[in-house]
Short mmCIF file of the C-alpha atoms (twelve columns), coordinates in Angstrom:
data_MODEL
# 
_entry.id   MODEL 
# 
loop_
_atom_site.group_PDB 
_atom_site.id 
_atom_site.type_symbol 
_atom_site.label_atom_id 
_atom_site.label_alt_id 
_atom_site.label_comp_id 
_atom_site.label_asym_id 
_atom_site.label_seq_id 
_atom_site.Cartn_x 
_atom_site.Cartn_y 
_atom_site.Cartn_z 
_atom_site.pdbx_PDB_model_num 
ATOM 1   C CA . MET A 1   -14.659 -68.209 -33.693 1 
ATOM 2   C CA . ALA A 2   -13.725 -65.093 -36.042 1 
ATOM 3   C CA . MET A 3   -12.203 -62.150 -34.136 1 
ATOM 4   C CA . THR A 4   -14.333 -58.853 -34.215 1 
ATOM 5   C CA . GLU A 5   -12.621 -55.561 -35.037 1 
ATOM 6   C CA . ASN A 6   -12.139 -53.256 -31.842 1 
ATOM 7   C CA . LYS A 7   -14.433 -50.243 -32.501 1 
ATOM 8   C CA . TYR A 8   -12.626 -48.064 -29.799 1 
ATOM 9   C CA . ARG A 9   -9.645  -45.980 -30.728 1 
ATOM 10  C CA . GLY A 10  -7.445  -43.427 -28.690 1 
ATOM 11  C CA . PHE A 11  -6.058  -39.917 -29.525 1 
ATOM 12  C CA . THR A 12  -3.119  -39.919 -31.828 1 
ATOM 13  C CA . LEU A 13  0.120   -38.061 -30.763 1 
ATOM 14  C CA . ILE A 14  -0.593  -35.355 -33.219 1 
ATOM 15  C CA . GLU A 15  -4.181  -34.773 -31.831 1 
ATOM 16  C CA . LEU A 16  -2.772  -34.711 -28.296 1 
ATOM 17  C CA . LEU A 17  -0.268  -32.069 -29.355 1 
ATOM 18  C CA . VAL A 18  -2.933  -29.938 -31.071 1 
ATOM 19  C CA . ALA A 19  -5.033  -30.188 -28.122 1 
ATOM 20  C CA . MET A 20  -2.344  -29.096 -25.636 1 
ATOM 21  C CA . THR A 21  -1.426  -26.217 -27.950 1 
ATOM 22  C CA . LEU A 22  -4.934  -24.921 -28.080 1 
ATOM 23  C CA . GLY A 23  -5.215  -25.299 -24.310 1 
ATOM 24  C CA . LEU A 24  -2.006  -23.392 -23.730 1 
ATOM 25  C CA . LEU A 25  -3.263  -20.635 -25.876 1 
ATOM 26  C CA . ILE A 26  -6.507  -20.322 -24.289 1 
ATOM 27  C CA . LEU A 27  -4.682  -20.385 -20.801 1 
ATOM 28  C CA . LEU A 28  -2.368  -17.571 -22.107 1 
ATOM 29  C CA . VAL A 29  -5.359  -15.419 -23.474 1 
ATOM 30  C CA . MET A 30  -7.190  -15.847 -20.130 1 
ATOM 31  C CA . THR A 31  -4.030  -14.983 -18.101 1 
ATOM 32  C CA . GLN A 32  -3.544  -11.768 -20.146 1 
ATOM 33  C CA . LEU A 33  -7.188  -10.636 -19.723 1 
ATOM 34  C CA . PHE A 34  -6.965  -11.297 -15.992 1 
ATOM 35  C CA . ALA A 35  -3.643  -9.215  -15.739 1 
ATOM 36  C CA . GLY A 36  -5.292  -6.427  -17.807 1 
ATOM 37  C CA . SER A 37  -8.424  -6.523  -15.613 1 
ATOM 38  C CA . LYS A 38  -6.282  -6.368  -12.479 1 
ATOM 39  C CA . GLN A 39  -4.318  -3.523  -13.835 1 
ATOM 40  C CA . THR A 40  -7.407  -1.576  -14.788 1 
ATOM 41  C CA . TYR A 41  -8.843  -2.155  -11.205 1 
ATOM 42  C CA . ARG A 42  -5.792  -0.758  -9.737  1 
ATOM 43  C CA . VAL A 43  -5.727  2.307   -11.713 1 
ATOM 44  C CA . GLN A 44  -9.426  2.851   -11.095 1 
ATOM 45  C CA . ASP A 45  -9.172  2.173   -7.520  1 
ATOM 46  C CA . GLY A 46  -6.066  4.458   -7.037  1 
ATOM 47  C CA . LEU A 47  -7.818  7.243   -8.924  1 
ATOM 48  C CA . THR A 48  -11.082 6.918   -6.994  1 
ATOM 49  C CA . ARG A 49  -9.164  6.887   -3.608  1 
ATOM 50  C CA . VAL A 50  -7.001  10.108  -4.592  1 
ATOM 51  C CA . GLN A 51  -10.183 11.919  -5.955  1 
ATOM 52  C CA . GLU A 52  -12.180 11.067  -2.696  1 
ATOM 53  C CA . ASP A 53  -9.526  11.998  -0.333  1 
ATOM 54  C CA . GLY A 54  -8.572  15.193  -2.187  1 
ATOM 55  C CA . ARG A 55  -12.295 16.320  -2.300  1 
ATOM 56  C CA . LEU A 56  -12.762 15.400  1.476   1 
ATOM 57  C CA . ALA A 57  -9.592  17.390  2.465   1 
ATOM 58  C CA . MET A 58  -10.444 20.479  0.409   1 
ATOM 59  C CA . HIS A 59  -13.981 20.599  1.659   1 
ATOM 60  C CA . PHE A 60  -13.013 20.205  5.509   1 
ATOM 61  C CA . VAL A 61  -10.210 22.795  5.292   1 
ATOM 62  C CA . SER A 62  -12.196 25.214  3.092   1 
ATOM 63  C CA . ARG A 63  -15.239 25.071  5.235   1 
ATOM 64  C CA . GLU A 64  -13.259 26.112  8.501   1 
ATOM 65  C CA . ILE A 65  -11.500 28.833  6.678   1 
ATOM 66  C CA . ARG A 66  -14.930 30.360  5.814   1 
ATOM 67  C CA . LYS A 67  -15.615 30.470  9.498   1 
ATOM 68  C CA . ALA A 68  -12.322 32.177  10.371  1 
ATOM 69  C CA . GLY A 69  -12.639 35.364  12.229  1 
ATOM 70  C CA . TYR A 70  -16.253 34.878  13.272  1 
ATOM 71  C CA . ARG A 71  -17.179 36.897  16.436  1 
ATOM 72  C CA . SER A 72  -20.450 36.391  18.195  1 
ATOM 73  C CA . LEU A 73  -20.439 40.038  19.699  1 
ATOM 74  C CA . VAL A 74  -17.724 42.133  18.094  1 
ATOM 75  C CA . TRP A 75  -18.523 45.275  20.279  1 
ATOM 76  C CA . ASN A 76  -17.855 43.152  23.521  1 
ATOM 77  C CA . GLU A 77  -14.594 41.755  22.626  1 
ATOM 78  C CA . PRO A 78  -11.532 42.665  24.695  1 
ATOM 79  C CA . ALA A 79  -8.940  44.846  23.240  1 
ATOM 80  C CA . SER A 80  -6.648  41.968  22.826  1 
ATOM 81  C CA . GLY A 81  -8.675  40.637  20.199  1 
ATOM 82  C CA . TYR A 82  -7.601  37.833  17.807  1 
ATOM 83  C CA . HIS A 83  -6.887  37.248  14.161  1 
ATOM 84  C CA . PRO A 84  -8.707  35.044  11.636  1 
ATOM 85  C CA . VAL A 85  -5.309  33.793  10.365  1 
ATOM 86  C CA . THR A 86  -2.883  33.473  13.233  1 
ATOM 87  C CA . ALA A 87  0.889   34.232  13.326  1 
ATOM 88  C CA . ALA A 88  1.293   30.543  13.908  1 
ATOM 89  C CA . SER A 89  0.685   29.890  10.107  1 
ATOM 90  C CA . THR A 90  4.124   29.339  8.562   1 
ATOM 91  C CA . ASP A 91  5.704   28.612  5.202   1 
ATOM 92  C CA . GLY A 92  7.482   25.400  4.879   1 
ATOM 93  C CA . ALA A 93  11.343  25.760  4.491   1 
ATOM 94  C CA . ASN A 94  12.862  24.928  1.230   1 
ATOM 95  C CA . GLY A 95  9.526   23.875  -0.429  1 
ATOM 96  C CA . GLY A 96  8.358   21.954  2.504   1 
ATOM 97  C CA . ASN A 97  4.692   21.664  3.710   1 
ATOM 98  C CA . ASP A 98  3.039   24.789  4.975   1 
ATOM 99  C CA . THR A 99  1.136   25.003  8.263   1 
ATOM 100 C CA . LEU A 100 -2.156  26.876  8.427   1 
ATOM 101 C CA . GLN A 101 -3.863  28.039  11.785  1 
ATOM 102 C CA . ILE A 102 -6.907  29.891  11.983  1 
ATOM 103 C CA . MET A 103 -9.264  31.117  14.950  1 
ATOM 104 C CA . TYR A 104 -12.887 31.834  15.236  1 
ATOM 105 C CA . GLU A 105 -15.705 31.748  17.953  1 
ATOM 106 C CA . ASP A 106 -18.090 28.848  18.223  1 
ATOM 107 C CA . ASN A 107 -20.586 27.653  20.761  1 
ATOM 108 C CA . VAL A 108 -19.772 24.118  19.828  1 
ATOM 109 C CA . SER A 109 -16.559 22.352  21.084  1 
ATOM 110 C CA . CYS A 110 -13.955 20.686  18.887  1 
ATOM 111 C CA . VAL A 111 -15.658 17.347  19.854  1 
ATOM 112 C CA . GLY A 112 -19.174 18.695  18.926  1 
ATOM 113 C CA . ILE A 113 -20.492 19.487  22.351  1 
ATOM 114 C CA . LEU A 114 -22.765 22.463  22.774  1 
ATOM 115 C CA . ASN A 115 -21.469 24.926  25.418  1 
ATOM 116 C CA . ASN A 116 -23.628 24.863  28.600  1 
ATOM 117 C CA . ALA A 117 -22.978 28.432  29.555  1 
ATOM 118 C CA . ILE A 118 -25.539 30.965  28.345  1 
ATOM 119 C CA . ASP A 119 -24.630 34.242  26.845  1 
ATOM 120 C CA . PRO A 120 -26.627 37.067  28.699  1 
ATOM 121 C CA . GLU A 121 -26.645 39.199  25.453  1 
ATOM 122 C CA . THR A 122 -28.240 36.513  23.341  1 
ATOM 123 C CA . GLY A 123 -29.785 34.080  25.579  1 
ATOM 124 C CA . GLU A 124 -27.999 31.262  23.460  1 
ATOM 125 C CA . ALA A 125 -25.175 28.979  24.400  1 
ATOM 126 C CA . ARG A 126 -22.098 31.106  24.833  1 
ATOM 127 C CA . ALA A 127 -19.554 31.099  22.032  1 
ATOM 128 C CA . LEU A 128 -15.997 30.403  23.075  1 
ATOM 129 C CA . TYR A 129 -12.699 30.684  21.090  1 
ATOM 130 C CA . LYS A 130 -11.717 27.828  18.725  1 
ATOM 131 C CA . ARG A 131 -8.285  27.581  17.154  1 
ATOM 132 C CA . LEU A 132 -7.574  25.010  14.410  1 
ATOM 133 C CA . THR A 133 -4.103  24.041  13.056  1 
ATOM 134 C CA . PHE A 134 -3.717  22.162  9.689   1 
ATOM 135 C CA . ALA A 135 -0.322  20.545  9.075   1 
ATOM 136 C CA . VAL A 136 1.237   17.386  7.491   1 
ATOM 137 C CA . ASN A 137 3.131   14.988  9.865   1 
ATOM 138 C CA . ASN A 138 6.243   13.023  9.121   1 
ATOM 139 C CA . SER A 139 4.065   10.126  7.743   1 
ATOM 140 C CA . GLY A 140 2.557   12.258  5.067   1 
ATOM 141 C CA . ASN A 141 -0.839  12.566  6.826   1 
ATOM 142 C CA . LEU A 142 -2.772  15.856  6.654   1 
ATOM 143 C CA . VAL A 143 -3.805  16.273  10.343  1 
ATOM 144 C CA . TRP A 144 -5.575  18.814  12.300  1 
ATOM 145 C CA . THR A 145 -5.412  20.126  15.862  1 
ATOM 146 C CA . CYS A 146 -8.281  21.829  17.660  1 
ATOM 147 C CA . GLN A 147 -8.221  23.981  20.792  1 
ATOM 148 C CA . TYR A 148 -11.142 25.481  22.617  1 
ATOM 149 C CA . GLY A 149 -11.356 27.785  25.537  1 
ATOM 150 C CA . ALA A 150 -12.783 31.182  27.033  1 
ATOM 151 C CA . SER A 151 -9.956  33.258  25.610  1 
ATOM 152 C CA . PRO A 152 -7.081  33.034  23.210  1 
ATOM 153 C CA . GLY A 153 -4.524  32.651  26.008  1 
ATOM 154 C CA . ALA A 154 -6.382  29.830  27.701  1 
ATOM 155 C CA . LEU A 155 -7.231  27.183  25.216  1 
ATOM 156 C CA . SER A 156 -7.433  23.513  25.864  1 
ATOM 157 C CA . THR A 157 -6.440  21.064  23.193  1 
ATOM 158 C CA . GLN A 158 -9.234  18.817  22.511  1 
ATOM 159 C CA . ILE A 159 -8.100  17.152  19.320  1 
ATOM 160 C CA . SER A 160 -4.419  16.674  18.607  1 
ATOM 161 C CA . GLN A 161 -2.994  15.891  15.277  1 
ATOM 162 C CA . GLN A 162 -5.927  13.815  14.176  1 
ATOM 163 C CA . GLY A 163 -5.626  12.515  10.676  1 
ATOM 164 C CA . ILE A 164 -7.726  13.713  7.793   1 
ATOM 165 C CA . ILE A 165 -6.142  11.956  4.840   1 
ATOM 166 C CA . ASP A 166 -3.017  10.339  3.995   1 
ATOM 167 C CA . GLY A 167 -0.735  10.206  0.943   1 
ATOM 168 C CA . VAL A 168 -0.043  13.862  1.025   1 
ATOM 169 C CA . GLU A 169 3.152   14.846  -0.793  1 
ATOM 170 C CA . SER A 170 2.730   18.630  -0.734  1 
ATOM 171 C CA . PHE A 171 0.423   21.107  1.197   1 
ATOM 172 C CA . GLN A 172 0.862   24.656  0.315   1 
ATOM 173 C CA . VAL A 173 -0.908  27.945  1.349   1 
ATOM 174 C CA . LEU A 174 -1.027  31.202  -0.063  1 
ATOM 175 C CA . TYR A 175 -2.684  34.458  1.104   1 
ATOM 176 C CA . GLY A 176 -4.375  37.149  -0.996  1 
ATOM 177 C CA . VAL A 177 -3.487  40.332  0.389   1 
ATOM 178 C CA . ASP A 178 -5.419  43.679  0.229   1 
ATOM 179 C CA . THR A 179 -2.709  46.533  0.282   1 
ATOM 180 C CA . ASP A 180 -5.283  49.393  -0.429  1 
ATOM 181 C CA . PHE A 181 -6.004  51.891  2.443   1 
ATOM 182 C CA . PRO A 182 -8.640  51.931  3.331   1 
ATOM 183 C CA . PRO A 183 -9.048  48.279  2.417   1 
ATOM 184 C CA . ASP A 184 -11.591 47.397  -0.464  1 
ATOM 185 C CA . PHE A 185 -11.279 43.725  0.194   1 
ATOM 186 C CA . SER A 186 -9.811  42.872  -3.072  1 
ATOM 187 C CA . VAL A 187 -6.502  41.044  -3.705  1 
ATOM 188 C CA . ASN A 188 -3.610  43.151  -4.834  1 
ATOM 189 C CA . SER A 189 -0.886  40.606  -4.314  1 
ATOM 190 C CA . TRP A 190 -0.311  37.003  -3.240  1 
ATOM 191 C CA . SER A 191 2.125   36.198  -0.344  1 
ATOM 192 C CA . ALA A 192 3.371   33.191  1.595   1 
ATOM 193 C CA . ALA A 193 2.832   33.179  5.386   1 
ATOM 194 C CA . GLY A 194 6.006   34.986  6.133   1 
ATOM 195 C CA . GLY A 195 4.693   38.021  4.196   1 
ATOM 196 C CA . ILE A 196 1.529   38.736  5.891   1 
ATOM 197 C CA . ARG A 197 0.460   40.737  8.891   1 
ATOM 198 C CA . PRO A 198 -2.323  38.673  10.556  1 
ATOM 199 C CA . GLU A 199 -2.921  41.294  13.251  1 
ATOM 200 C CA . ASN A 200 -4.030  43.848  10.563  1 
ATOM 201 C CA . THR A 201 -7.371  41.930  10.187  1 
ATOM 202 C CA . VAL A 202 -8.396  43.257  13.784  1 
ATOM 203 C CA . CYS A 203 -9.024  46.549  12.178  1 
ATOM 204 C CA . LEU A 204 -11.421 45.180  9.872   1 
ATOM 205 C CA . GLN A 205 -13.301 43.561  12.533  1 
ATOM 206 C CA . SER A 206 -13.690 46.554  15.009  1 
ATOM 207 C CA . SER A 207 -12.562 49.887  14.846  1 
ATOM 208 C CA . TYR A 208 -12.335 49.989  18.675  1 
ATOM 209 C CA . LEU A 209 -9.846  47.094  18.600  1 
ATOM 210 C CA . CYS A 210 -7.894  48.760  15.846  1 
ATOM 211 C CA . GLU A 211 -7.533  51.998  17.770  1 
ATOM 212 C CA . ALA A 212 -6.826  50.134  21.155  1 
ATOM 213 C CA . GLU A 213 -3.951  48.146  19.568  1 
ATOM 214 C CA . SER A 214 -2.644  51.034  17.509  1 
ATOM 215 C CA . LEU A 215 -2.754  49.130  14.406  1 
ATOM 216 C CA . LEU A 216 -4.040  51.790  12.156  1 
ATOM 217 C CA . ASN A 217 -0.638  52.607  10.718  1 
ATOM 218 C CA . THR A 218 0.348   49.141  10.175  1 
ATOM 219 C CA . MET A 219 -2.758  48.521  7.992   1 
ATOM 220 C CA . GLN A 220 -0.712  49.820  4.857   1 
ATOM 221 C CA . ASN A 221 1.289   46.770  5.120   1 
ATOM 222 C CA . GLY A 222 -1.535  44.695  3.730   1 
ATOM 223 C CA . VAL A 223 -4.434  42.600  5.014   1 
ATOM 224 C CA . PRO A 224 -4.959  38.843  4.111   1 
ATOM 225 C CA . VAL A 225 -8.562  38.490  2.810   1 
ATOM 226 C CA . VAL A 226 -8.343  35.291  0.795   1 
ATOM 227 C CA . VAL A 227 -6.653  32.025  1.476   1 
ATOM 228 C CA . LYS A 228 -5.514  29.666  -1.536  1 
ATOM 229 C CA . ILE A 229 -4.761  26.032  -0.597  1 
ATOM 230 C CA . GLY A 230 -2.768  23.525  -2.768  1 
ATOM 231 C CA . LEU A 231 -2.717  19.772  -2.229  1 
ATOM 232 C CA . LEU A 232 -0.669  16.928  -4.025  1 
ATOM 233 C CA . LEU A 233 -1.819  13.428  -3.172  1 
ATOM 234 C CA . ALA A 234 -0.520  10.134  -4.274  1 
ATOM 235 C CA . SER A 235 -2.292  6.947   -4.345  1 
ATOM 236 C CA . PRO A 236 -1.500  4.303   -1.465  1 
ATOM 237 C CA . GLU A 237 -0.450  1.565   -3.928  1 
ATOM 238 C CA . ASN A 238 1.223   1.268   -7.283  1 
ATOM 239 C CA . ALA A 239 -1.254  1.730   -10.164 1 
ATOM 240 C CA . GLN A 240 0.949   2.509   -13.188 1 
ATOM 241 C CA . THR A 241 2.576   -0.057  -15.482 1 
ATOM 242 C CA . GLU A 242 5.951   1.607   -15.298 1 
ATOM 243 C CA . ASP A 243 7.953   3.978   -13.223 1 
ATOM 244 C CA . LEU A 244 7.172   7.641   -13.986 1 
ATOM 245 C CA . GLN A 245 8.405   11.001  -12.684 1 
ATOM 246 C CA . THR A 246 6.414   14.086  -13.235 1 
ATOM 247 C CA . THR A 247 6.910   17.695  -11.966 1 
ATOM 248 C CA . PHE A 248 4.185   19.532  -10.223 1 
ATOM 249 C CA . ASN A 249 3.555   23.156  -9.453  1 
ATOM 250 C CA . VAL A 250 1.778   23.205  -6.206  1 
ATOM 251 C CA . LEU A 251 0.972   27.003  -5.911  1 
ATOM 252 C CA . ASP A 252 4.368   28.626  -5.381  1 
ATOM 253 C CA . VAL A 253 6.247   25.367  -4.832  1 
ATOM 254 C CA . GLN A 254 7.667   22.928  -7.539  1 
ATOM 255 C CA . VAL A 255 7.452   19.295  -6.441  1 
ATOM 256 C CA . THR A 256 9.069   16.596  -8.149  1 
ATOM 257 C CA . PRO A 257 8.203   13.023  -6.329  1 
ATOM 258 C CA . ALA A 258 10.396  10.092  -6.756  1 
ATOM 259 C CA . ALA A 259 9.969   7.918   -9.807  1 
ATOM 260 C CA . ASP A 260 7.442   5.325   -8.968  1 
ATOM 261 C CA . ARG A 261 4.159   3.710   -10.178 1 
ATOM 262 C CA . LYS A 262 1.829   5.637   -8.003  1 
ATOM 263 C CA . LEU A 263 -0.987  7.865   -9.311  1 
ATOM 264 C CA . ARG A 264 -1.037  11.472  -8.246  1 
ATOM 265 C CA . LYS A 265 -3.597  14.338  -8.494  1 
ATOM 266 C CA . GLN A 266 -3.335  17.994  -7.700  1 
ATOM 267 C CA . PHE A 267 -6.101  20.025  -5.901  1 
ATOM 268 C CA . THR A 268 -6.472  23.598  -5.461  1 
ATOM 269 C CA . SER A 269 -9.083  25.761  -3.764  1 
ATOM 270 C CA . THR A 270 -9.461  29.505  -3.026  1 
ATOM 271 C CA . VAL A 271 -11.574 30.802  -0.171  1 
ATOM 272 C CA . THR A 272 -12.476 34.191  0.960   1 
ATOM 273 C CA . ILE A 273 -12.260 35.057  4.558   1 
ATOM 274 C CA . ARG A 274 -15.899 36.133  5.087   1 
ATOM 275 C CA . ASN A 275 -15.708 37.526  8.525   1 
ATOM 276 C CA . LEU A 276 -13.943 40.746  7.865   1 
ATOM 277 C CA . THR A 277 -16.138 43.782  8.472   1 
ATOM 278 C CA . LEU A 278 -14.837 47.374  8.414   1 
# 
């Protein structure tokens, strides 16, 4: 019987090499696309994180500054009084992070509990003293401490160094000072914490307190009426494709972070101390 021709044929060596080459090219393109997508995601994620953290911090600190100096009943205040920006506000040495401390009266405690005591003058919950401190800890976290009590000298710490945001590389504070006498609440110069006289604001809140503390003559040294805060944040993870080093001017301080691949963004806010009344 005659043999029939085999109709089935395999791939030739050349065909196999061509197919492998095409497969490698497709794999290479897909790898590059994946790497590019991953890098884009890192950049977007880092930028989103920094922007959200920055807006949160600026909103939180600015909101509290606007409350600084509030008094429920100015005419009933003791002669000792208190200052919207306290003397515990400090300027960081050698370009370090600043500390901002403010005080105001509030009928809600640091943890959000309404005061049970009733003010006989208003029939509402009695407002007590609240002192807030904003600073940066050794881990680069912007933290706040809140104290609450019946008098400036008897405050209980209810929140201690609670984190607001992380990745802080610089936190700076400047104070807009009114040097006119009598004050017109306009900024004549800007000063760091070491150049202000917080006690002068007592004269603006109550003429009685001013006279009782003999502060009238010190008013000519200037009164802080505006607070400007500056913040430099870094993304938690590397997002750039190469090491970069950029210098930032955070208010009155020049900051040059280490060369790395993190994203950084600078934030600035200017807040008027509203509760100053002559």
